[in-house]
TIVO-2410 file (N, C-alpha, C; in nm, 3 decimals):
# residues 176
REC num residu      c1      c2      c3 atome chaine
REC   1      X   0.080  -0.119  -0.006     N      A
REC   1      X  -0.003   0.000  -0.002    CA      A
REC   1      X   0.082   0.122  -0.010     C      A
REC   2      X   0.190   0.121   0.079     N      A
REC   2      X   0.280   0.253   0.076    CA      A
REC   2      X   0.344   0.274  -0.052     C      A
REC   3      X   0.384   0.164  -0.127     N      A
REC   3      X   0.449   0.172  -0.257    CA      A
REC   3      X   0.336   0.243  -0.359     C      A
REC   4      X   0.217   0.201  -0.346     N      A
REC   4      X   0.111   0.255  -0.439    CA      A
REC   4      X   0.087   0.400  -0.401     C      A
REC   5      X   0.087   0.438  -0.275     N      A
REC   5      X   0.064   0.578  -0.242    CA      A
REC   5      X   0.185   0.663  -0.285     C      A
REC   6      X   0.300   0.606  -0.278     N      A
REC   6      X   0.430   0.681  -0.329    CA      A
REC   6      X   0.433   0.695  -0.465     C      A
REC   7      X   0.382   0.598  -0.539     N      A
REC   7      X   0.382   0.618  -0.693    CA      A
REC   7      X   0.267   0.717  -0.720     C      A
REC   8      X   0.162   0.712  -0.660     N      A
REC   8      X   0.057   0.816  -0.681    CA      A
REC   8      X   0.109   0.957  -0.650     C      A
REC   9      X   0.180   0.969  -0.537     N      A
REC   9      X   0.227   1.102  -0.502    CA      A
REC   9      X   0.334   1.156  -0.610     C      A
REC  10      X   0.418   1.065  -0.662     N      A
REC  10      X   0.513   1.096  -0.757    CA      A
REC  10      X   0.446   1.131  -0.894     C      A
REC  11      X   0.347   1.063  -0.925     N      A
REC  11      X   0.274   1.084  -1.044    CA      A
REC  11      X   0.195   1.222  -1.040     C      A
REC  12      X   0.157   1.261  -0.922     N      A
REC  12      X   0.090   1.384  -0.913    CA      A
REC  12      X   0.169   1.510  -0.902     C      A
REC  13      X   0.313   1.485  -0.869     N      A
REC  13      X   0.406   1.604  -0.869    CA      A
REC  13      X   0.391   1.689  -0.986     C      A
REC  14      X   0.396   1.651  -1.109     N      A
REC  14      X   0.392   1.751  -1.229    CA      A
REC  14      X   0.259   1.830  -1.219     C      A
REC  15      X   0.153   1.769  -1.179     N      A
REC  15      X   0.024   1.845  -1.167    CA      A
REC  15      X   0.030   1.957  -1.065     C      A
REC  16      X   0.080   1.922  -0.953     N      A
REC  16      X   0.082   2.020  -0.842    CA      A
REC  16      X   0.183   2.126  -0.884     C      A
REC  17      X   0.288   2.091  -0.937     N      A
REC  17      X   0.383   2.199  -0.974    CA      A
REC  17      X   0.332   2.304  -1.070     C      A
REC  18      X   0.247   2.247  -1.167     N      A
REC  18      X   0.198   2.337  -1.281    CA      A
REC  18      X   0.067   2.406  -1.218     C      A
REC  19      X   0.010   2.374  -1.107     N      A
REC  19      X  -0.106   2.425  -1.069    CA      A
REC  19      X  -0.092   2.560  -0.970     C      A
REC  20      X   0.024   2.601  -0.957     N      A
REC  20      X   0.042   2.720  -0.868    CA      A
REC  20      X   0.028   2.849  -0.944     C      A
REC  21      X   0.014   2.852  -1.070     N      A
REC  21      X  -0.001   2.988  -1.140    CA      A
REC  21      X   0.135   3.051  -1.166     C      A
REC  22      X   0.127   3.171  -1.208     N      A
REC  22      X   0.261   3.233  -1.250    CA      A
REC  22      X   0.351   3.268  -1.139     C      A
REC  23      X   0.475   3.281  -1.171     N      A
REC  23      X   0.579   3.300  -1.071    CA      A
REC  23      X   0.603   3.463  -1.068     C      A
REC  24      X   0.629   3.515  -0.957     N      A
REC  24      X   0.667   3.657  -0.951    CA      A
REC  24      X   0.791   3.686  -1.037     C      A
REC  25      X   0.795   3.800  -1.103     N      A
REC  25      X   0.900   3.841  -1.177    CA      A
REC  25      X   0.968   3.975  -1.112     C      A
REC  26      X   1.085   3.999  -1.137     N      A
REC  26      X   1.154   4.117  -1.089    CA      A
REC  26      X   1.246   4.164  -1.198     C      A
REC  27      X   1.251   4.296  -1.211     N      A
REC  27      X   1.351   4.359  -1.290    CA      A
REC  27      X   1.416   4.479  -1.215     C      A
REC  28      X   1.537   4.487  -1.215     N      A
REC  28      X   1.608   4.585  -1.143    CA      A
REC  28      X   1.720   4.641  -1.235     C      A
REC  29      X   1.724   4.775  -1.254     N      A
REC  29      X   1.818   4.837  -1.347    CA      A
REC  29      X   1.876   4.963  -1.267     C      A
REC  30      X   2.005   4.980  -1.298     N      A
REC  30      X   2.077   5.104  -1.230    CA      A
REC  30      X   2.155   5.184  -1.329     C      A
REC  31      X   2.160   5.323  -1.326     N      A
REC  31      X   2.233   5.393  -1.412    CA      A
REC  31      X   2.302   5.489  -1.327     C      A
REC  32      X   2.426   5.544  -1.364     N      A
REC  32      X   2.497   5.641  -1.301    CA      A
REC  32      X   2.491   5.765  -1.401     C      A
REC  33      X   2.456   5.878  -1.327     N      A
REC  33      X   2.429   6.001  -1.408    CA      A
REC  33      X   2.518   6.111  -1.358     C      A
REC  34      X   2.605   6.189  -1.439     N      A
REC  34      X   2.690   6.292  -1.413    CA      A
REC  34      X   2.606   6.417  -1.382     C      A
REC  35      X   2.536   6.414  -1.279     N      A
REC  35      X   2.459   6.533  -1.242    CA      A
REC  35      X   2.425   6.516  -1.078     C      A
REC  36      X   2.397   6.608  -1.020     N      A
REC  36      X   2.364   6.602  -0.875    CA      A
REC  36      X   2.243   6.527  -0.850     C      A
REC  37      X   2.237   6.463  -0.730     N      A
REC  37      X   2.119   6.390  -0.684    CA      A
REC  37      X   1.999   6.483  -0.688     C      A
REC  38      X   2.004   6.599  -0.637     N      A
REC  38      X   1.896   6.693  -0.634    CA      A
REC  38      X   1.828   6.716  -0.769     C      A
REC  39      X   1.914   6.748  -0.869     N      A
REC  39      X   1.881   6.766  -1.006    CA      A
REC  39      X   1.801   6.651  -1.054     C      A
REC  40      X   1.858   6.517  -1.047     N      A
REC  40      X   1.787   6.406  -1.091    CA      A
REC  40      X   1.666   6.388  -1.016     C      A
REC  41      X   1.669   6.396  -0.889     N      A
REC  41      X   1.547   6.373  -0.798    CA      A
REC  41      X   1.431   6.462  -0.847     C      A
REC  42      X   1.466   6.581  -0.872     N      A
REC  42      X   1.359   6.689  -0.925    CA      A
REC  42      X   1.286   6.630  -1.045     C      A
REC  43      X   1.348   6.560  -1.124     N      A
REC  43      X   1.292   6.501  -1.246    CA      A
REC  43      X   1.207   6.376  -1.218     C      A
REC  44      X   1.268   6.290  -1.131     N      A
REC  44      X   1.202   6.165  -1.102    CA      A
REC  44      X   1.080   6.179  -1.018     C      A
REC  45      X   1.091   6.264  -0.914     N      A
REC  45      X   0.983   6.280  -0.820    CA      A
REC  45      X   0.854   6.360  -0.874     C      A
REC  46      X   0.876   6.419  -0.995     N      A
REC  46      X   0.763   6.497  -1.049    CA      A
REC  46      X   0.675   6.396  -1.117     C      A
REC  47      X   0.587   6.336  -1.040     N      A
REC  47      X   0.498   6.230  -1.080    CA      A
REC  47      X   0.401   6.270  -1.197     C      A
REC  48      X   0.374   6.385  -1.213     N      A
REC  48      X   0.285   6.435  -1.321    CA      A
REC  48      X   0.359   6.480  -1.451     C      A
REC  49      X   0.489   6.456  -1.456     N      A
REC  49      X   0.560   6.488  -1.581    CA      A
REC  49      X   0.671   6.391  -1.623     C      A
REC  50      X   0.618   6.268  -1.631     N      A
REC  50      X   0.711   6.167  -1.681    CA      A
REC  50      X   0.740   6.185  -1.823     C      A
REC  51      X   0.686   6.249  -1.899     N      A
REC  51      X   0.710   6.279  -2.035    CA      A
REC  51      X   0.841   6.373  -2.045     C      A
REC  52      X   0.884   6.434  -1.938     N      A
REC  52      X   0.998   6.524  -1.941    CA      A
REC  52      X   1.130   6.430  -1.954     C      A
REC  53      X   1.116   6.308  -1.918     N      A
REC  53      X   1.240   6.211  -1.915    CA      A
REC  53      X   1.225   6.087  -1.973     C      A
REC  54      X   1.102   6.029  -1.981     N      A
REC  54      X   1.083   5.909  -2.050    CA      A
REC  54      X   1.041   5.911  -2.194     C      A
REC  55      X   1.119   5.853  -2.286     N      A
REC  55      X   1.095   5.879  -2.430    CA      A
REC  55      X   0.968   5.821  -2.480     C      A
REC  56      X   0.913   5.719  -2.420     N      A
REC  56      X   0.790   5.652  -2.469    CA      A
REC  56      X   0.657   5.721  -2.426     C      A
REC  57      X   0.672   5.816  -2.329     N      A
REC  57      X   0.558   5.886  -2.281    CA      A
REC  57      X   0.526   6.017  -2.352     C      A
REC  58      X   0.417   6.035  -2.415     N      A
REC  58      X   0.383   6.158  -2.481    CA      A
REC  58      X   0.322   6.263  -2.378     C      A
REC  59      X   0.240   6.211  -2.283     N      A
REC  59      X   0.191   6.308  -2.199    CA      A
REC  59      X   0.143   6.239  -2.072     C      A
REC  60      X   0.130   6.320  -1.963     N      A
REC  60      X   0.090   6.271  -1.836    CA      A
REC  60      X  -0.020   6.346  -1.769     C      A
REC  61      X  -0.131   6.284  -1.726     N      A
REC  61      X  -0.233   6.371  -1.674    CA      A
REC  61      X  -0.259   6.312  -1.528     C      A
REC  62      X  -0.237   6.412  -1.427     N      A
REC  62      X  -0.255   6.373  -1.291    CA      A
REC  62      X  -0.412   6.387  -1.241     C      A
REC  63      X  -0.452   6.299  -1.152     N      A
REC  63      X  -0.584   6.301  -1.102    CA      A
REC  63      X  -0.586   6.246  -0.962     C      A
REC  64      X  -0.696   6.268  -0.899     N      A
REC  64      X  -0.727   6.211  -0.762    CA      A
REC  64      X  -0.838   6.114  -0.772     C      A
REC  65      X  -0.832   6.000  -0.703     N      A
REC  65      X  -0.945   5.909  -0.699    CA      A
REC  65      X  -0.963   5.851  -0.562     C      A
REC  66      X  -1.074   5.808  -0.518     N      A
REC  66      X  -1.100   5.745  -0.384    CA      A
REC  66      X  -1.128   5.596  -0.405     C      A
REC  67      X  -1.038   5.528  -0.334     N      A
REC  67      X  -1.045   5.378  -0.337    CA      A
REC  67      X  -1.056   5.334  -0.188     C      A
REC  68      X  -1.174   5.276  -0.155     N      A
REC  68      X  -1.197   5.212  -0.015    CA      A
REC  68      X  -1.190   5.329   0.092     C      A
REC  69      X  -1.238   5.448   0.057     N      A
REC  69      X  -1.248   5.565   0.135    CA      A
REC  69      X  -1.106   5.646   0.154     C      A
REC  70      X  -1.020   5.600   0.076     N      A
REC  70      X  -0.880   5.665   0.086    CA      A
REC  70      X  -0.849   5.736  -0.057     C      A
REC  71      X  -0.813   5.860  -0.051     N      A
REC  71      X  -0.780   5.919  -0.164    CA      A
REC  71      X  -0.643   5.897  -0.217     C      A
REC  72      X  -0.622   5.876  -0.346     N      A
REC  72      X  -0.492   5.850  -0.391    CA      A
REC  72      X  -0.472   5.932  -0.522     C      A
REC  73      X  -0.335   5.956  -0.546     N      A
REC  73      X  -0.294   6.016  -0.671    CA      A
REC  73      X  -0.278   5.922  -0.781     C      A
REC  74      X  -0.331   5.949  -0.885     N      A
REC  74      X  -0.309   5.864  -1.009    CA      A
REC  74      X  -0.264   5.940  -1.128     C      A
REC  75      X  -0.190   5.872  -1.215     N      A
REC  75      X  -0.147   5.937  -1.337    CA      A
REC  75      X  -0.190   5.849  -1.454     C      A
REC  76      X  -0.224   5.922  -1.564     N      A
REC  76      X  -0.255   5.850  -1.696    CA      A
REC  76      X  -0.149   5.886  -1.780     C      A
REC  77      X  -0.070   5.787  -1.815     N      A
REC  77      X   0.043   5.804  -1.919    CA      A
REC  77      X  -0.018   5.768  -2.057     C      A
REC  78      X  -0.005   5.873  -2.146     N      A
REC  78      X  -0.048   5.839  -2.283    CA      A
REC  78      X   0.092   5.813  -2.354     C      A
REC  79      X   0.102   5.706  -2.430     N      A
REC  79      X   0.221   5.653  -2.498    CA      A
REC  79      X   0.235   5.708  -2.640     C      A
REC  80      X   0.349   5.736  -2.678     N      A
REC  80      X   0.382   5.782  -2.813    CA      A
REC  80      X   0.338   5.693  -2.925     C      A
REC  81      X   0.365   5.550  -2.895     N      A
REC  81      X   0.323   5.461  -2.992    CA      A
REC  81      X   0.166   5.415  -2.977     C      A
REC  82      X   0.100   5.479  -2.898     N      A
REC  82      X  -0.050   5.444  -2.878    CA      A
REC  82      X  -0.061   5.365  -2.745     C      A
REC  83      X  -0.171   5.376  -2.691     N      A
REC  83      X  -0.204   5.315  -2.561    CA      A
REC  83      X  -0.183   5.404  -2.442     C      A
REC  84      X  -0.233   5.349  -2.331     N      A
REC  84      X  -0.217   5.436  -2.201    CA      A
REC  84      X  -0.182   5.334  -2.096     C      A
REC  85      X  -0.136   5.403  -1.987     N      A
REC  85      X  -0.110   5.321  -1.864    CA      A
REC  85      X  -0.157   5.410  -1.747     C      A
REC  86      X  -0.235   5.346  -1.655     N      A
REC  86      X  -0.282   5.417  -1.537    CA      A
REC  86      X  -0.215   5.365  -1.425     C      A
REC  87      X  -0.144   5.459  -1.346     N      A
REC  87      X  -0.061   5.436  -1.233    CA      A
REC  87      X  -0.115   5.499  -1.119     C      A
REC  88      X  -0.082   5.441  -0.990     N      A
REC  88      X  -0.114   5.516  -0.869    CA      A
REC  88      X   0.020   5.537  -0.788     C      A
REC  89      X   0.029   5.654  -0.735     N      A
REC  89      X   0.132   5.687  -0.641    CA      A
REC  89      X   0.126   5.626  -0.501     C      A
REC  90      X   0.223   5.550  -0.477     N      A
REC  90      X   0.215   5.489  -0.333    CA      A
REC  90      X   0.292   5.574  -0.234     C      A
REC  91      X   0.409   5.639  -0.273     N      A
REC  91      X   0.470   5.722  -0.172    CA      A
REC  91      X   0.589   5.791  -0.243     C      A
REC  92      X   0.620   5.915  -0.190     N      A
REC  92      X   0.731   5.992  -0.231    CA      A
REC  92      X   0.808   6.026  -0.098     C      A
REC  93      X   0.926   5.983  -0.082     N      A
REC  93      X   1.003   5.999   0.043    CA      A
REC  93      X   1.110   6.095   0.005     C      A
REC  94      X   1.098   6.225   0.038     N      A
REC  94      X   1.210   6.317   0.010    CA      A
REC  94      X   1.342   6.294   0.073     C      A
REC  95      X   1.338   6.242   0.191     N      A
REC  95      X   1.464   6.215   0.272    CA      A
REC  95      X   1.544   6.106   0.205     C      A
REC  96      X   1.482   6.001   0.161     N      A
REC  96      X   1.565   5.895   0.094    CA      A
REC  96      X   1.559   5.901  -0.059     C      A
REC  97      X   1.492   6.011  -0.106     N      A
REC  97      X   1.478   6.027  -0.254    CA      A
REC  97      X   1.427   5.898  -0.316     C      A
REC  98      X   1.309   5.860  -0.273     N      A
REC  98      X   1.246   5.730  -0.320    CA      A
REC  98      X   1.098   5.750  -0.355     C      A
REC  99      X   1.062   5.711  -0.481     N      A
REC  99      X   0.931   5.720  -0.526    CA      A
REC  99      X   0.878   5.571  -0.554     C      A
REC 100      X   0.764   5.547  -0.498     N      A
REC 100      X   0.702   5.415  -0.514    CA      A
REC 100      X   0.565   5.431  -0.588     C      A
REC 101      X   0.532   5.345  -0.680     N      A
REC 101      X   0.407   5.348  -0.757    CA      A
REC 101      X   0.373   5.213  -0.807     C      A
REC 102      X   0.239   5.197  -0.861     N      A
REC 102      X   0.200   5.078  -0.909    CA      A
REC 102      X   0.123   5.097  -1.038     C      A
REC 103      X   0.097   4.991  -1.114     N      A
REC 103      X   0.019   4.996  -1.239    CA      A
REC 103      X  -0.115   4.945  -1.198     C      A
REC 104      X  -0.217   5.028  -1.243     N      A
REC 104      X  -0.356   4.975  -1.214    CA      A
REC 104      X  -0.408   4.902  -1.337     C      A
REC 105      X  -0.377   4.960  -1.462     N      A
REC 105      X  -0.415   4.906  -1.578    CA      A
REC 105      X  -0.338   4.966  -1.689     C      A
REC 106      X  -0.333   4.889  -1.805     N      A
REC 106      X  -0.264   4.961  -1.922    CA      A
REC 106      X  -0.217   4.874  -2.022     C      A
REC 107      X  -0.131   4.915  -2.117     N      A
REC 107      X  -0.086   4.863  -2.233    CA      A
REC 107      X   0.018   4.751  -2.203     C      A
REC 108      X   0.088   4.751  -2.088     N      A
REC 108      X   0.207   4.645  -2.064    CA      A
REC 108      X   0.143   4.522  -2.018     C      A
REC 109      X   0.210   4.403  -2.065     N      A
REC 109      X   0.164   4.279  -2.033    CA      A
REC 109      X   0.198   4.228  -1.898     C      A
REC 110      X   0.165   4.310  -1.787     N      A
REC 110      X   0.190   4.274  -1.666    CA      A
REC 110      X   0.069   4.300  -1.573     C      A
REC 111      X   0.078   4.237  -1.450     N      A
REC 111      X  -0.032   4.254  -1.351    CA      A
REC 111      X   0.042   4.266  -1.221     C      A
REC 112      X  -0.037   4.320  -1.119     N      A
REC 112      X   0.014   4.340  -0.973    CA      A
REC 112      X   0.160   4.402  -0.981     C      A
REC 113      X   0.173   4.496  -1.071     N      A
REC 113      X   0.307   4.565  -1.083    CA      A
REC 113      X   0.326   4.670  -0.978     C      A
REC 114      X   0.443   4.666  -0.905     N      A
REC 114      X   0.483   4.760  -0.802    CA      A
REC 114      X   0.616   4.792  -0.831     C      A
REC 115      X   0.660   4.924  -0.826     N      A
REC 115      X   0.785   4.977  -0.860    CA      A
REC 115      X   0.847   5.079  -0.758     C      A
REC 116      X   0.981   5.077  -0.748     N      A
REC 116      X   1.045   5.179  -0.672    CA      A
REC 116      X   1.166   5.245  -0.747     C      A
REC 117      X   1.165   5.370  -0.752     N      A
REC 117      X   1.270   5.434  -0.812    CA      A
REC 117      X   1.362   5.515  -0.704     C      A
REC 118      X   1.482   5.487  -0.691     N      A
REC 118      X   1.561   5.542  -0.585    CA      A
REC 118      X   1.685   5.623  -0.640     C      A
REC 119      X   1.692   5.742  -0.596     N      A
REC 119      X   1.806   5.824  -0.630    CA      A
REC 119      X   1.896   5.847  -0.512     C      A
REC 120      X   2.034   5.826  -0.547     N      A
REC 120      X   2.128   5.845  -0.433    CA      A
REC 120      X   2.258   5.900  -0.480     C      A
REC 121      X   2.332   5.960  -0.403     N      A
REC 121      X   2.466   6.009  -0.439    CA      A
REC 121      X   2.559   5.894  -0.470     C      A
REC 122      X   2.643   5.918  -0.584     N      A
REC 122      X   2.745   5.832  -0.613    CA      A
REC 122      X   2.881   5.895  -0.609     C      A
REC 123      X   2.980   5.815  -0.624     N      A
REC 123      X   3.115   5.875  -0.621    CA      A
REC 123      X   3.129   5.990  -0.725     C      A
REC 124      X   3.212   6.093  -0.685     N      A
REC 124      X   3.257   6.195  -0.781    CA      A
REC 124      X   3.142   6.297  -0.805     C      A
REC 125      X   3.048   6.308  -0.715     N      A
REC 125      X   2.939   6.405  -0.736    CA      A
REC 125      X   2.838   6.362  -0.830     C      A
REC 126      X   2.838   6.233  -0.865     N      A
REC 126      X   2.751   6.176  -0.959    CA      A
REC 126      X   2.628   6.119  -0.876     C      A
REC 127      X   2.519   6.065  -0.960     N      A
REC 127      X   2.401   6.015  -0.898    CA      A
REC 127      X   2.376   5.869  -0.958     C      A
REC 128      X   2.339   5.781  -0.863     N      A
REC 128      X   2.304   5.648  -0.902    CA      A
REC 128      X   2.149   5.645  -0.891     C      A
REC 129      X   2.072   5.595  -0.997     N      A
REC 129      X   1.942   5.580  -0.995    CA      A
REC 129      X   1.916   5.430  -1.010     C      A
REC 130      X   1.834   5.383  -0.916     N      A
REC 130      X   1.796   5.237  -0.925    CA      A
REC 130      X   1.646   5.234  -0.944     C      A
REC 131      X   1.603   5.160  -1.054     N      A
REC 131      X   1.459   5.135  -1.078    CA      A
REC 131      X   1.426   4.995  -1.057     C      A
REC 132      X   1.348   4.948  -0.974     N      A
REC 132      X   1.319   4.818  -0.938    CA      A
REC 132      X   1.157   4.790  -0.965     C      A
REC 133      X   1.120   4.682  -1.018     N      A
REC 133      X   0.977   4.658  -1.032    CA      A
REC 133      X   0.956   4.503  -1.005     C      A
REC 134      X   0.851   4.477  -0.940     N      A
REC 134      X   0.799   4.339  -0.916    CA      A
REC 134      X   0.662   4.332  -0.985     C      A
REC 135      X   0.625   4.212  -1.036     N      A
REC 135      X   0.509   4.199  -1.111    CA      A
REC 135      X   0.483   4.047  -1.141     C      A
REC 136      X   0.371   4.022  -1.203     N      A
REC 136      X   0.337   3.898  -1.267    CA      A
REC 136      X   0.305   3.923  -1.408     C      A
REC 137      X   0.309   3.810  -1.494     N      A
REC 137      X   0.262   3.826  -1.631    CA      A
REC 137      X   0.116   3.856  -1.622     C      A
REC 138      X   0.065   3.905  -1.731     N      A
REC 138      X  -0.078   3.945  -1.735    CA      A
REC 138      X  -0.169   3.829  -1.720     C      A
REC 139      X  -0.138   3.714  -1.781     N      A
REC 139      X  -0.223   3.586  -1.778    CA      A
REC 139      X  -0.187   3.513  -1.656     C      A
REC 140      X  -0.285   3.509  -1.564     N      A
REC 140      X  -0.257   3.449  -1.440    CA      A
REC 140      X  -0.294   3.298  -1.422     C      A
REC 141      X  -0.356   3.243  -1.529     N      A
REC 141      X  -0.399   3.109  -1.518    CA      A
REC 141      X  -0.288   3.022  -1.575     C      A
REC 142      X  -0.302   2.894  -1.563     N      A
REC 142      X  -0.198   2.794  -1.614    CA      A
REC 142      X  -0.209   2.776  -1.760     C      A
REC 143      X  -0.106   2.712  -1.823     N      A
REC 143      X  -0.102   2.690  -1.960    CA      A
REC 143      X  -0.237   2.632  -2.014     C      A
REC 144      X  -0.276   2.653  -2.138     N      A
REC 144      X  -0.184   2.725  -2.244    CA      A
REC 144      X  -0.202   2.879  -2.210     C      A
REC 145      X  -0.079   2.939  -2.225     N      A
REC 145      X  -0.073   3.083  -2.210    CA      A
REC 145      X  -0.080   3.155  -2.343     C      A
REC 146      X  -0.186   3.245  -2.365     N      A
REC 146      X  -0.199   3.319  -2.483    CA      A
REC 146      X  -0.071   3.398  -2.527     C      A
REC 147      X  -0.039   3.402  -2.655     N      A
REC 147      X   0.088   3.480  -2.702    CA      A
REC 147      X   0.080   3.616  -2.647     C      A
REC 148      X   0.203   3.655  -2.606     N      A
REC 148      X   0.221   3.806  -2.557    CA      A
REC 148      X   0.180   3.817  -2.414     C      A
REC 149      X   0.126   3.710  -2.341     N      A
REC 149      X   0.088   3.737  -2.205    CA      A
REC 149      X   0.169   3.638  -2.114     C      A
REC 150      X   0.291   3.585  -2.158     N      A
REC 150      X   0.375   3.505  -2.085    CA      A
REC 150      X   0.478   3.579  -2.006     C      A
REC 151      X   0.562   3.515  -1.923     N      A
REC 151      X   0.665   3.575  -1.846    CA      A
REC 151      X   0.770   3.646  -1.926     C      A
REC 152      X   0.801   3.592  -2.034     N      A
REC 152      X   0.904   3.649  -2.128    CA      A
REC 152      X   0.855   3.782  -2.186     C      A
REC 153      X   0.733   3.780  -2.224     N      A
REC 153      X   0.679   3.905  -2.285    CA      A
REC 153      X   0.672   4.022  -2.164     C      A
REC 154      X   0.638   3.977  -2.049     N      A
REC 154      X   0.623   4.071  -1.930    CA      A
REC 154      X   0.781   4.125  -1.903     C      A
REC 155      X   0.867   4.032  -1.894     N      A
REC 155      X   1.003   4.080  -1.863    CA      A
REC 155      X   1.062   4.159  -1.977     C      A
REC 156      X   1.039   4.125  -2.095     N      A
REC 156      X   1.088   4.203  -2.218    CA      A
REC 156      X   1.026   4.351  -2.209     C      A
REC 157      X   0.898   4.362  -2.183     N      A
REC 157      X   0.842   4.486  -2.177    CA      A
REC 157      X   0.894   4.576  -2.074     C      A
REC 158      X   0.910   4.521  -1.946     N      A
REC 158      X   0.960   4.602  -1.837    CA      A
REC 158      X   1.114   4.632  -1.852     C      A
REC 159      X   1.183   4.548  -1.911     N      A
REC 159      X   1.325   4.571  -1.941    CA      A
REC 159      X   1.334   4.684  -2.033     C      A
REC 160      X   1.257   4.679  -2.149     N      A
REC 160      X   1.254   4.781  -2.241    CA      A
REC 160      X   1.212   4.929  -2.186     C      A
REC 161      X   1.118   4.928  -2.100     N      A
REC 161      X   1.067   5.050  -2.026    CA      A
REC 161      X   1.182   5.113  -1.949     C      A
REC 162      X   1.245   5.018  -1.866     N      A
REC 162      X   1.353   5.070  -1.784    CA      A
REC 162      X   1.481   5.106  -1.857     C      A
REC 163      X   1.519   5.032  -1.952     N      A
REC 163      X   1.638   5.071  -2.042    CA      A
REC 163      X   1.621   5.209  -2.110     C      A
REC 164      X   1.503   5.218  -2.173     N      A
REC 164      X   1.477   5.345  -2.248    CA      A
REC 164      X   1.461   5.467  -2.152     C      A
REC 165      X   1.390   5.446  -2.044     N      A
REC 165      X   1.371   5.547  -1.942    CA      A
REC 165      X   1.500   5.596  -1.884     C      A
REC 166      X   1.581   5.495  -1.832     N      A
REC 166      X   1.704   5.538  -1.761    CA      A
REC 166      X   1.810   5.601  -1.864     C      A
REC 167      X   1.817   5.554  -1.976     N      A
REC 167      X   1.911   5.618  -2.071    CA      A
REC 167      X   1.868   5.756  -2.105     C      A
REC 168      X   1.740   5.778  -2.121     N      A
REC 168      X   1.693   5.915  -2.151    CA      A
REC 168      X   1.705   6.007  -2.030     C      A
REC 169      X   1.668   5.952  -1.903     N      A
REC 169      X   1.681   6.025  -1.790    CA      A
REC 169      X   1.828   6.076  -1.769     C      A
REC 170      X   1.926   5.999  -1.810     N      A
REC 170      X   2.063   6.028  -1.800    CA      A
REC 170      X   2.096   6.143  -1.894     C      A
REC 171      X   2.035   6.127  -2.018     N      A
REC 171      X   2.064   6.231  -2.127    CA      A
REC 171      X   1.998   6.371  -2.083     C      A
REC 172      X   1.880   6.357  -2.031     N      A
REC 172      X   1.814   6.480  -1.988    CA      A
REC 172      X   1.885   6.556  -1.873     C      A
REC 173      X   1.921   6.475  -1.773     N      A
REC 173      X   1.977   6.519  -1.640    CA      A
REC 173      X   2.118   6.586  -1.678     C      A
REC 174      X   2.195   6.508  -1.767     N      A
REC 174      X   2.323   6.561  -1.807    CA      A
REC 174      X   2.317   6.675  -1.911     C      A
REC 175      X   2.198   6.705  -1.962     N      A
REC 175      X   2.187   6.820  -2.052    CA      A
REC 175      X   2.242   6.786  -2.192     C      A
REC 176      X   2.231   6.659  -2.229     N      A
REC 176      X   2.286   6.612  -2.355    CA      A
REC 176      X   2.180   6.602  -2.465     C      A
***
């Protein structure tokens, strides 16, 4: 009887492993900018003007909304290639120069997206900016996964957003 139960348990392993849903994903990128932390922070913390430094953003519209009795700040990003992303501001910490936000809905193939951008002093009067995001793919059920809604698509999208954004933030902050 023990052998039968052991064989059944081993046979069920692939089913239980596949039944847990998507795995959490994380992207973390860092850039060093030849400008003061205060100058870079002024650009990053301006939640209503992401188009000033991110090349994919055409415009940003700030608004307030109430969720479960709590008022929150949201921004609607209109993208140059079409589409929008609605994000909510979680916090801005002036002392640690850290901005936290999440994506409510939008054109990116992610769900439960939460991000932190941190600005800090680096050697030689320069600034280090770290952009970190945690998220899941947009399709939360088990396979078959529709094309464009898988982990790779989610990771590629966020890597692209961070790479383009940090490169242009560097260009803007350095005045190039």
